[in-house]
Structures are given as C-alpha cells and as structure tokens.
BALUM-882646 format. One record per atom (N, C-alpha, C): residue in three letters; y, z, x. Coordinates in pm, whole numbers, padded with zeros to 5 digits, always signed. Layout:
! BALUM-882646
ALAYZX
...
This chain:
! BALUM-882646
MET+09529+12678+07934
MET+09505+12551+08003
MET+09507+12574+08154
ALA+09411+12514+08223
ALA+09404+12524+08369
ALA+09431+12387+08431
ARG+09487+12391+08552
ARG+09507+12268+08628
ARG+09387+12251+08721
LEU+09310+12147+08697
LEU+09184+12127+08769
LEU+09191+12004+08858
LEU+09112+12007+08965
LEU+09090+11890+09048
LEU+08941+11861+09051
LEU+08903+11743+09008
LEU+08763+11700+09006
LEU+08740+11604+09122
ILE+08654+11642+09215
ILE+08621+11555+09329
ILE+08479+11505+09307
GLU+08467+11382+09259
GLU+08340+11322+09218
GLU+08344+11173+09244
ASP+08244+11120+09315
ASP+08248+10979+09352
ASP+08186+10887+09248
ASP+08101+10940+09160
ASP+08035+10856+09060
ASP+08135+10825+08947
PRO+08170+10699+08927
PRO+08273+10664+08828
PRO+08237+10707+08686
ALA+08109+10692+08648
ALA+08069+10726+08512
ALA+08080+10876+08488
ILE+08030+10956+08584
ILE+08037+11102+08570
ILE+08182+11147+08572
ARG+08260+11087+08662
ARG+08401+11126+08675
ARG+08477+11099+08545
THR+08456+10983+08487
THR+08524+10947+08363
THR+08483+11039+08248
THR+08354+11067+08239
THR+08302+11153+08132
THR+08359+11294+08143
LEU+08357+11350+08265
LEU+08407+11486+08282
LEU+08558+11493+08264
LEU+08629+11393+08311
LEU+08774+11391+08291
LEU+08808+11398+08143
ARG+08743+11314+08064
ARG+08770+11310+07921
ARG+08733+11443+07855
ALA+08615+11494+07888
ALA+08567+11616+07823
ALA+08653+11737+07858
LEU+08692+11749+07984
LEU+08773+11864+08025
LEU+08914+11856+07969
ARG+08966+11735+07961
ARG+09099+11719+07902
ARG+09096+11751+07754
GLU+08987+11715+07686
GLU+08973+11748+07544
GLU+08968+11899+07522
ARG+08924+11972+07625
ARG+08918+12118+07616
ARG+09049+12183+07660
GLY+09152+12101+07679
GLY+09285+12154+07705
GLY+09327+12165+07850
HIS+09242+12121+07943
HIS+09276+12130+08084
HIS+09357+12008+08130
ALA+09440+12030+08230
ALA+09508+11919+08297
ALA+09424+11886+08420
VAL+09370+11765+08426
VAL+09272+11733+08529
VAL+09317+11613+08613
ALA+09319+11634+08744
ALA+09336+11524+08839
ALA+09200+11494+08899
ALA+09183+11374+08953
ALA+09053+11336+09005
ALA+09066+11266+09139
ALA+08961+11280+09220
ALA+08953+11210+09348
ALA+08810+11163+09365
ALA+08794+11045+09426
ALA+08661+10985+09439
ALA+08601+11004+09578
ALA+08677+11064+09670
ALA+08628+11082+09807
ALA+08680+11215+09861
ALA+08617+11260+09970
ALA+08648+11392+10025
ALA+08791+11404+10075
MET+08833+11310+10160
MET+08966+11322+10218
MET+09076+11306+10114
GLU+09052+11219+10015
GLU+09146+11206+09905
GLU+09154+11338+09829
GLY+09039+11401+09809
GLY+09036+11529+09740
GLY+09108+11638+09816
LEU+09090+11641+09949
LEU+09157+11740+10031
LEU+09308+11723+10024
GLN+09354+11600+10035
GLN+09498+11574+10029
GLN+09556+11613+09893
THR+09482+11581+09786
THR+09529+11616+09652
THR+09532+11767+09633
ALA+09431+11836+09683
ALA+09425+11982+09671
ALA+09545+12047+09740
LEU+09578+11999+09859
LEU+09688+12058+09934
LEU+09824+12023+09873
ALA+09833+11903+09815
ALA+09961+11860+09758
ALA+09987+11922+09621
GLU+09883+11932+09538
GLU+09902+11974+09399
GLU+09865+12120+09373
ARG+09788+12183+09463
ARG+09749+12322+09447
ARG+09695+12353+09307
PRO+09583+12293+09270
PRO+09528+12318+09136
PRO+09479+12462+09123
ASP+09451+12501+08999
ASP+09398+12635+08975
ASP+09252+12646+09018
LEU+09181+12532+09013
LEU+09039+12533+09047
LEU+08995+12392+09084
ILE+08895+12384+09172
ILE+08839+12255+09216
ILE+08693+12249+09176
VAL+08653+12137+09118
VAL+08511+12108+09092
VAL+08469+12006+09197
LEU+08375+12044+09282
LEU+08341+11963+09400
LEU+08197+11916+09394
ASP+08180+11784+09393
ASP+08046+11725+09405
ASP+08010+11717+09553
LEU+07886+11746+09588
LEU+07847+11747+09729
LEU+07820+11608+09785
GLY+07779+11513+09701
GLY+07741+11381+09749
GLY+07857+11284+09753
LEU+07946+11303+09850
LEU+08066+11218+09860
LEU+08046+11109+09965
PRO+08114+10995+09952
PRO+08086+10881+10039
PRO+08138+10895+10182
ASP+08248+10967+10202
ASP+08311+10971+10335
ASP+08283+11098+10413
LEU+08236+11203+10344
LEU+08214+11331+10412
LEU+08125+11416+10324
ASP+08032+11486+10387
ASP+07945+11575+10310
ASP+08029+11683+10240
GLY+07997+11708+10113
GLY+08074+11804+10036
GLY+08076+11943+10096
ARG+07969+11981+10168
ARG+07967+12113+10232
ARG+08073+12122+10341
GLU+08092+12012+10413
GLU+08194+12010+10517
GLU+08334+12018+10454
LEU+08352+11948+10342
LEU+08480+11956+10272
LEU+08505+12097+10223
LEU+08401+12165+10175
LEU+08416+12303+10131
LEU+08465+12390+10246
ARG+08408+12372+10365
ARG+08452+12450+10481
ARG+08598+12419+10515
MET+08636+12292+10505
MET+08775+12254+10533
MET+08870+12317+10432
LEU+08831+12316+10305
LEU+08915+12376+10203
LEU+08931+12526+10227
ARG+08822+12592+10262
ARG+08828+12736+10283
ARG+08910+12773+10406
ALA+08924+12681+10499
ALA+09004+12709+10619
ALA+09153+12711+10588
VAL+09193+12645+10480
VAL+09337+12632+10452
VAL+09377+12682+10313
SER+09280+12720+10229
SER+09314+12754+10091
SER+09213+12851+10031
ARG+09259+12929+09935
ARG+09171+13018+09859
ARG+09154+12970+09715
ILE+09187+12843+09688
ILE+09168+12788+09554
ILE+09020+12800+09516
PRO+08987+12854+09399
PRO+08847+12865+09358
PRO+08778+12729+09354
VAL+08651+12726+09397
VAL+08574+12601+09402
VAL+08441+12622+09331
ILE+08412+12534+09236
ILE+08280+12528+09175
ILE+08210+12405+09230
VAL+08093+12423+09287
VAL+08019+12314+09349
VAL+07917+12258+09249
ALA+07911+12126+09240
ALA+07810+12058+09159
ALA+07703+12005+09254
THR+07580+12048+09234
THR+07472+12009+09325
THR+07348+11970+09246
ALA+07267+11882+09305
ALA+07142+11841+09242
ALA+07027+11932+09284
ARG+07052+12019+09380
ARG+06947+12107+09433
ARG+06960+12246+09371
ASP+06847+12300+09324
ASP+06852+12431+09259
ASP+06773+12537+09334
GLU+06742+12511+09463
GLU+06670+12612+09540
GLU+06761+12731+09567
GLU+06702+12850+09564
GLU+06780+12972+09585
GLU+06850+12973+09719
THR+06780+12925+09825
THR+06840+12924+09958
THR+06964+12836+09962
GLU+06961+12724+09890
GLU+07077+12635+09885
GLU+07193+12702+09812
MET+07163+12772+09704
MET+07268+12840+09629
MET+07335+12947+09715
VAL+07254+13027+09785
VAL+07310+13133+09869
VAL+07393+13072+09981
ARG+07345+12961+10039
ARG+07417+12895+10148
ARG+07555+12847+10101
LEU+07559+12789+09982
LEU+07687+12739+09930
LEU+07784+12853+09900
LEU+07732+12961+09841
LEU+07817+13075+09809
LEU+07867+13142+09937
ASP+07781+13148+10038
ASP+07823+13204+10166
ASP+07930+13118+10232
ALA+07923+12987+10208
ALA+08020+12895+10269
ALA+08156+12903+10201
GLY+08164+12973+10087
GLY+08294+12991+10023
GLY+08303+12942+09881
ALA+08195+12884+09826
ALA+08198+12843+09686
ALA+08207+12966+09596
ASP+08280+12954+09487
ASP+08294+13065+09393
ASP+08186+13063+09287
ASP+08129+12946+09262
ASP+08021+12932+09166
ASP+07961+12793+09185
TYR+07857+12763+09108
TYR+07793+12632+09119
TYR+07733+12593+08985
VAL+07715+12463+08967
VAL+07640+12411+08852
VAL+07538+12314+08907
VAL+07421+12314+08846
VAL+07312+12227+08890
VAL+07304+12106+08799
LYS+07302+11988+08858
LYS+07291+11865+08781
LYS+07150+11850+08727
PRO+07137+11795+08606
PRO+07244+11754+08514
PRO+07300+11874+08438
PHE+07428+11872+08410
PHE+07491+11980+08335
PHE+07583+11918+08230
THR+07614+11996+08128
THR+07702+11948+08022
THR+07846+11990+08052
ALA+07939+11923+07986
ALA+08079+11960+08001
ALA+08104+12101+07949
ALA+08031+12141+07845
ALA+08047+12277+07792
ALA+08004+12381+07894
GLN+07893+12355+07966
GLN+07848+12447+08069
GLN+07951+12457+08181
LEU+08003+12343+08224
LEU+08103+12344+08330
LEU+08229+12418+08286
ASP+08272+12395+08164
ASP+08392+12460+08113
ASP+08373+12612+08110
ALA+08254+12657+08072
ALA+08226+12801+08069
ALA+08233+12860+08209
ARG+08180+12786+08307
ARG+08186+12832+08447
ARG+08331+12838+08494
ILE+08409+12737+08459
ILE+08550+12734+08498
ILE+08623+12855+08444
ARG+08604+12883+08316
ARG+08674+12996+08255
ARG+08631+13129+08317
ALA+08501+13141+08350
ALA+08451+13264+08411
ALA+08510+13285+08550
VAL+08515+13179+08630
VAL+08571+13190+08765
VAL+08719+13224+08760
LEU+08793+13160+08669
LEU+08936+13187+08658
LEU+08962+13329+08609
ARG+08875+13381+08523
ARG+08889+13520+08479
ARG+08870+13615+08597
ARG+08770+13586+08680
ARG+08746+13672+08797
ARG+08864+13667+08891
GLY+08914+13548+08915
GLY+09027+13533+09006
GLY+09152+13597+08952
GLY+09175+13583+08823
GLY+09296+13640+08763
GLY+09292+13790+08756
SER+09173+13847+08754
SER+09164+13992+08739
SER+09219+14066+08859
THR+09225+13999+08977
THR+09273+14069+09095
THR+09424+14072+09103
GLU+09492+13988+09025
GLU+09636+13975+09040
GLU+09708+14105+09006
THR+09655+14181+08910
THR+09720+14306+08872
THR+09640+14427+08920
SER+09540+14404+09006
SER+09460+14515+09056
SER+09542+14597+09155
PRO+09528+14728+09149
PRO+09603+14812+09242
PRO+09546+14804+09383
VAL+09628+14838+09479
VAL+09581+14848+09617
VAL+09481+14964+09625
LEU+09371+14942+09694
LEU+09267+15044+09707
LEU+09274+15106+09845
GLU+09262+15237+09851
GLU+09265+15307+09978
GLU+09145+15400+09989
VAL+09073+15386+10099
VAL+08961+15474+10130
VAL+08986+15523+10273
GLY+09030+15646+10287
GLY+09069+15693+10418
GLY+09186+15611+10471
ALA+09171+15560+10593
ALA+09276+15478+10655
ALA+09256+15329+10626
LEU+09159+15300+10538
LEU+09129+15161+10501
LEU+09207+15125+10375
ARG+09286+15018+10384
ARG+09372+14977+10272
ARG+09337+14834+10233
ILE+09302+14814+10105
ILE+09257+14685+10055
ILE+09350+14640+09943
ASP+09414+14525+09963
ASP+09508+14470+09865
ASP+09443+14349+09798
PRO+09392+14365+09674
PRO+09321+14254+09608
PRO+09411+14134+09579
ALA+09536+14157+09545
ALA+09625+14046+09511
ALA+09656+13961+09632
ALA+09685+14024+09744
ALA+09715+13950+09868
ALA+09589+13917+09945
ARG+09477+13979+09906
ARG+09348+13962+09975
ARG+09364+13996+10124
THR+09423+14112+10149
THR+09441+14158+10286
THR+09379+14296+10302
VAL+09341+14326+10425
VAL+09281+14455+10458
VAL+09347+14506+10585
THR+09381+14634+10584
THR+09430+14698+10706
THR+09350+14824+10731
LEU+09333+14856+10858
LEU+09265+14979+10899
LEU+09355+15049+11000
ASP+09395+15169+10968
ASP+09491+15243+11052
ASP+09618+15161+11075
GLY+09657+15085+10973
GLY+09779+15007+10981
GLY+09765+14873+11051
THR+09646+14841+11102
THR+09623+14716+11172
THR+09546+14620+11083
ALA+09590+14494+11076
ALA+09525+14395+10991
ALA+09381+14369+11037
VAL+09293+14357+10941
VAL+09153+14323+10967
VAL+09128+14185+10908
GLU+09092+14089+10993
GLU+09069+13952+10947
GLU+08928+13939+10893
LEU+08916+13909+10763
LEU+08786+13895+10699
LEU+08771+13756+10639
THR+08648+13709+10631
THR+08619+13587+10558
THR+08628+13616+10409
PRO+08641+13513+10324
PRO+08646+13540+10179
PRO+08528+13623+10129
ARG+08406+13594+10179
ARG+08290+13668+10131
ARG+08292+13812+10181
GLU+08334+13833+10304
GLU+08344+13969+10356
GLU+08445+14050+10277
PHE+08557+13986+10243
PHE+08658+14057+10162
PHE+08600+14095+10026
ASP+08533+14000+09960
ASP+08476+14028+09828
ASP+08375+14142+09834
LEU+08296+14145+09940
LEU+08197+14251+09957
LEU+08265+14387+09973
LEU+08363+14393+10061
LEU+08435+14519+10084
LEU+08509+14563+09958
HIS+08572+14468+09890
HIS+08647+14502+09768
HIS+08555+14560+09661
HIS+08437+14499+09645
HIS+08344+14548+09543
HIS+08301+14691+09576
LEU+08274+14720+09701
LEU+08235+14855+09740
LEU+08351+14953+09723
ALA+08473+14906+09750
ALA+08590+14994+09740
ALA+08623+15030+09596
LEU+08577+14950+09501
LEU+08599+14982+09361
LEU+08520+15106+09318
ARG+08416+15140+09398
ARG+08331+15256+09366
ARG+08311+15341+09490
PRO+08418+15396+09544
PRO+08407+15473+09669
PRO+08315+15593+09654
GLY+08231+15611+09754
GLY+08139+15724+09754
GLY+08014+15703+09672
GLN+08004+15591+09601
GLN+07887+15563+09518
GLN+07797+15461+09587
VAL+07668+15480+09576
VAL+07573+15386+09635
VAL+07562+15263+09544
VAL+07580+15146+09602
VAL+07569+15018+09530
VAL+07445+14946+09581
THR+07359+14903+09491
THR+07236+14838+09534
THR+07263+14697+09585
LYS+07173+14649+09669
LYS+07185+14513+09721
LYS+07169+14411+09608
ARG+07087+14444+09510
ARG+07071+14353+09396
ARG+07203+14336+09322
GLU+07275+14446+09304
GLU+07406+14437+09238
GLU+07503+14355+09322
LEU+07502+14376+09453
LEU+07592+14301+09540
LEU+07563+14152+09534
LEU+07436+14116+09535
LEU+07399+13974+09525
LEU+07446+13916+09392
SER+07434+13996+09286
SER+07474+13948+09154
SER+07624+13938+09139
GLU+07697+14041+09185
GLU+07841+14047+09159
GLU+07925+13977+09266
VAL+07882+13982+09390
VAL+07960+13922+09499
VAL+07916+13780+09527
TRP+07785+13757+09529
TRP+07733+13623+09557
TRP+07705+13543+09430
GLN+07713+13607+09315
GLN+07685+13541+09187
GLN+07544+13482+09182
VAL+07447+13556+09238
VAL+07306+13518+09231
VAL+07241+13618+09136
PRO+07229+13584+09005
PRO+07195+13684+08905
PRO+07050+13728+08904
TYR+06959+13654+08966
TYR+06818+13689+08954
TYR+06759+13733+09087
GLY+06841+13803+09165
GLY+06793+13850+09294
GLY+06811+13743+09400
GLY+06785+13777+09521
GLY+06803+13683+09630
GLY+06758+13748+09758
ALA+06805+13696+09869
ALA+06763+13747+09998
ALA+06848+13867+10038
ASP+06783+13986+10052
ASP+06855+14104+10098
ASP+06917+14081+10234
LYS+06855+13992+10312
LYS+06906+13965+10446
LYS+07049+13913+10442
THR+07081+13838+10337
THR+07218+13788+10322
THR+07317+13903+10319
VAL+07287+14007+10241
VAL+07374+14124+10233
VAL+07377+14196+10367
ASP+07260+14212+10428
ASP+07252+14284+10556
ASP+07336+14217+10663
VAL+07329+14084+10670
VAL+07405+14012+10772
VAL+07555+14030+10751
HIS+07600+14018+10627
HIS+07743+14033+10599
HIS+07789+14178+10622
LEU+07705+14274+10592
LEU+07739+14414+10621
LEU+07752+14435+10771
SER+07664+14371+10848
SER+07671+14382+10993
SER+07803+14326+11047
TRP+07842+14208+10995
TRP+07968+14148+11036
TRP+08086+14237+10996
LEU+08078+14293+10876
LEU+08186+14378+10825
LEU+08198+14504+10909
ARG+08085+14565+10943
ARG+08087+14684+11027
ARG+08154+14656+11162
ARG+08119+14541+11219
ARG+08174+14506+11350
ARG+08327+14497+11342
LYS+08378+14439+11234
LYS+08522+14423+11220
LYS+08592+14555+11188
LEU+08516+14650+11135
LEU+08572+14783+11107
LEU+08551+14878+11225
GLY+08491+14826+11332
GLY+08473+14906+11453
GLY+08365+15011+11443
GLU+08257+14980+11371
GLU+08148+15075+11358
GLU+08014+15004+11366
THR+07907+15079+11367
THR+07772+15023+11368
THR+07688+15095+11263
ALA+07570+15038+11233
ALA+07481+15102+11137
ALA+07432+15237+11191
GLN+07420+15247+11325
GLN+07374+15372+11385
GLN+07485+15477+11388
GLU+07610+15433+11400
GLU+07724+15524+11401
GLU+07827+15478+11297
PRO+07795+15498+11169
PRO+07885+15451+11062
PRO+08006+15541+11044
ARG+08115+15481+11000
ARG+08234+15557+10962
ARG+08262+15539+10812
TYR+08269+15414+10770
TYR+08300+15383+10629
TYR+08178+15331+10553
LEU+08099+15246+10616
LEU+07986+15182+10548
LEU+07857+15255+10582
HIS+07797+15314+10479
HIS+07677+15395+10498
HIS+07561+15335+10419
THR+07454+15303+10490
THR+07334+15251+10425
THR+07246+15367+10379
VAL+07203+15361+10254
VAL+07108+15457+10201
VAL+06975+15383+10191
ARG+06885+15412+10282
ARG+06763+15334+10297
ARG+06685+15325+10166
GLY+06649+15202+10132
GLY+06571+15179+10013
GLY+06651+15180+09884
VAL+06781+15206+09895
VAL+06866+15212+09774
VAL+06979+15111+09780
GLY+07066+15124+09882
GLY+07179+15033+09890
GLY+07279+15078+09994
VAL+07407+15060+09966
VAL+07512+15093+10062
VAL+07630+15154+09988
LYS+07704+15239+10057
LYS+07823+15297+09995
LYS+07939+15294+10095
LEU+08059+15285+10040
LEU+08182+15292+10119
LEU+08244+15428+10095
SER+08263+15504+10199
SER+08320+15637+10181
SER+08411+15672+10297
GLU+08503+15766+10269
GLU+08599+15809+10368
GLU+08530+15887+10480
PRO+08567+15860+10605
PRO+08506+15936+10717
PRO+08530+16085+10701
VAL+08434+16162+10743
VAL+08448+16309+10733
VAL+08488+16366+10868
C-alpha cells in the first residue's frame, strides 16, 4: 500500500480516482487546488503525488517547480497534451512520469507502482565511486574531491545512470528512455544540454573532459580520469 496525494480540481475525476485507487489498496488524500496540494504534501509527506496541470489557482507546472524546490517526493503528472516536446519539458521540470488524459485507473496504478519501484530501488543501492567522484543514491548526493556538487534531480539521475556502467558508452537513446522515461526516442539536444550543465558543475568541458567523455555518433561514458 502506498500513501498517495491526488491534486485534481475536477470533482468527478477526483471522486472516481479516489475510489479506484483506494480499492487497489492505496491510502489516498486529495486536494482540489495547487496551494492546498502544496500544503498537504509538506504536512503529510506522501509516497507519491498525482498532479493535474489544469488547476484553478496556479498552473500545475508552476506547482511542480515549487514541489521540486522543497521535496523529492515522486510526481506523476496528468496532462491532456501528448506532444513529445511537452512530455520532455515536464520530465525536465522534475516530473517522474506522466499519464495522458483520458486514462484508466488501472493505467495510473501501473505507473504509480513503476515509479515507486524505481524510487525504492535506490534505497539499498551502494555508494558509487568513479575516481574522486562519489555518488550516494540513497541520499542523492554527489561529492567531487570531497566537495559537495549541487545537482538538479535530472542531473543527478543522469550522472547516476552513467555511474552504474563506468567506462561503458551509453547511447543517448538509452538515456532518454531510462532517465527521461521517453521510450520512443526524443530530442538528443535535451541530453546534450544536461550533459553540458553537468560538465560545468564537474569543472570540465567537452573539449577538455575529465569524467564525461562523448563518443561521437554513439553516446557518452563516465570514466575515471587518467
């Protein structure tokens, strides 16, 4: 059983999802507006939040940014738009997954279980070390030469995925699928931009790499400096 928070302003959808998710064994709280949802999330600390974007008092994307500024609670976004650019934008903003309306309670429940499995898998993951780079999946912290490196959630996920396979080239398609959860390909530029930000925080450049090495036409690898 998971403790869920459903932030949905439509009374009919909210009632239907509350009933269906509770029937599937979840404990579900609900909020009809963004600020109410934010207050409930901070007070109750649910295992996962289901966030509708069309809220009456604040755009759901703005609420997502506010949540990510203060919490790492997993968020599944419910959206009526299925364009690839919108999906990538939401995932970049900190969403862990998304469902496109209309969706069934069974589909949402499957997404919830998948996100919670991903999140739970890091709790017992060992600390990863590549050279002087230390990545702690449970605490979601990174240090380089003993100094903390401040990363966004997406930057951390990208670095962690590469650190799981040190010295191996990982394709951009795999990164989009595993880190951004875009299973049918997407914009390589999204990966390139995040790699650029990550390099800057690690004190290197694409021209003078230390840890992050691009293999042209193939992908990128994380390896110990030589």
